[in-house]
C-alpha positions as CSV (number, residue, x, y, z in Angstrom):
1,M,-9.4,6.2,10.8
2,L,-9.9,3.2,8.7
3,K,-9.4,0.0,10.4
4,R,-6.2,-1.8,10.8
5,E,-5.7,-4.4,7.8
6,V,-4.7,-8.5,9.3
7,G,-3.8,-10.7,6.6
8,R,-2.9,-8.2,3.9
9,V,0.7,-9.0,2.5
10,V,2.9,-6.6,0.7
11,K,5.7,-6.6,-1.2
12,C,8.5,-3.7,-1.3
13,P,8.7,-2.7,-5.3
14,Y,12.6,-1.9,-3.9
15,C,14.2,-4.6,-2.0
16,G,11.1,-7.2,-2.4
17,F,10.4,-7.6,2.0
18,E,7.0,-9.2,1.4
19,A,5.6,-8.6,5.1
20,D,2.2,-8.0,6.7
21,V,0.4,-4.2,5.5
22,N,0.8,-3.3,9.4
23,S,4.4,-3.8,9.4
24,F,5.2,-1.0,6.8
25,K,5.2,2.4,8.3
26,L,2.5,4.7,7.2
27,L,3.6,7.8,6.6
28,R,0.0,9.0,5.7
29,E,-3.5,9.1,6.4
30,P,-5.3,6.6,4.1
31,W,-7.1,8.0,0.6
32,R,-9.8,7.0,-2.0
33,F,-8.0,7.1,-5.6
34,R,-12.0,5.9,-7.7
35,F,-12.6,2.9,-5.7
36,Y,-9.7,1.8,-4.3
37,T,-7.8,2.7,-0.8
38,V,-4.5,4.5,-1.1
39,R,-1.3,3.9,1.8
40,M,1.7,5.4,1.4
41,L,4.0,3.1,3.3
42,E,7.5,3.3,3.9
43,C,9.2,-0.1,4.0
44,P,11.3,-0.8,7.2
45,R,14.1,-2.9,5.4
46,C,15.4,0.0,2.8
47,H,13.4,2.8,4.0
48,K,12.1,3.6,0.3
49,V,8.8,5.0,-0.2
50,F,5.6,3.7,-2.1
51,N,1.8,3.8,-2.5
52,Y,-0.1,0.4,-1.9
53,Y,-3.9,0.5,-3.6
54,F,-6.2,-2.2,-2.7
55,G,-10.4,-2.0,-3.2
56,I,-12.9,-4.2,-5.1
57,S,-13.8,-3.0,-8.5
58,P,-17.7,-2.0,-8.8
59,R,-18.0,-3.7,-11.9
60,S,-16.2,-7.4,-11.3
61,G,-16.6,-7.4,-7.5
62,K,-13.0,-8.4,-7.9
63,R,-10.5,-7.8,-4.9
64,S,-7.7,-5.4,-7.0
65,E,-4.3,-4.8,-5.4
66,Y,-0.8,-3.5,-6.4
67,V,1.9,-0.9,-5.9
68,I,3.7,2.2,-7.0
69,R,7.3,2.8,-7.0
70,I,7.5,7.2,-6.0
71,K,10.3,8.8,-7.4
72,P,12.5,11.2,-3.8
73,K,11.3,14.8,-4.2
74,K,14.7,16.7,-5.0
């Protein structure tokens, strides 16, 4: 299990709610995608689900983070 991240501000791509990453509900254990750590989060305001990617690029050494919306399953 990964450590709780402190100080990372995440913005919901649906409603624009901004808060610390620990304020969002973690729906699945974090996993690795290339050099990113990916978390599936649920917004406490609108209850929609999105993936939060964050990591440090091995080439440039810069921190990279972004969010991707998840389509609801039918």
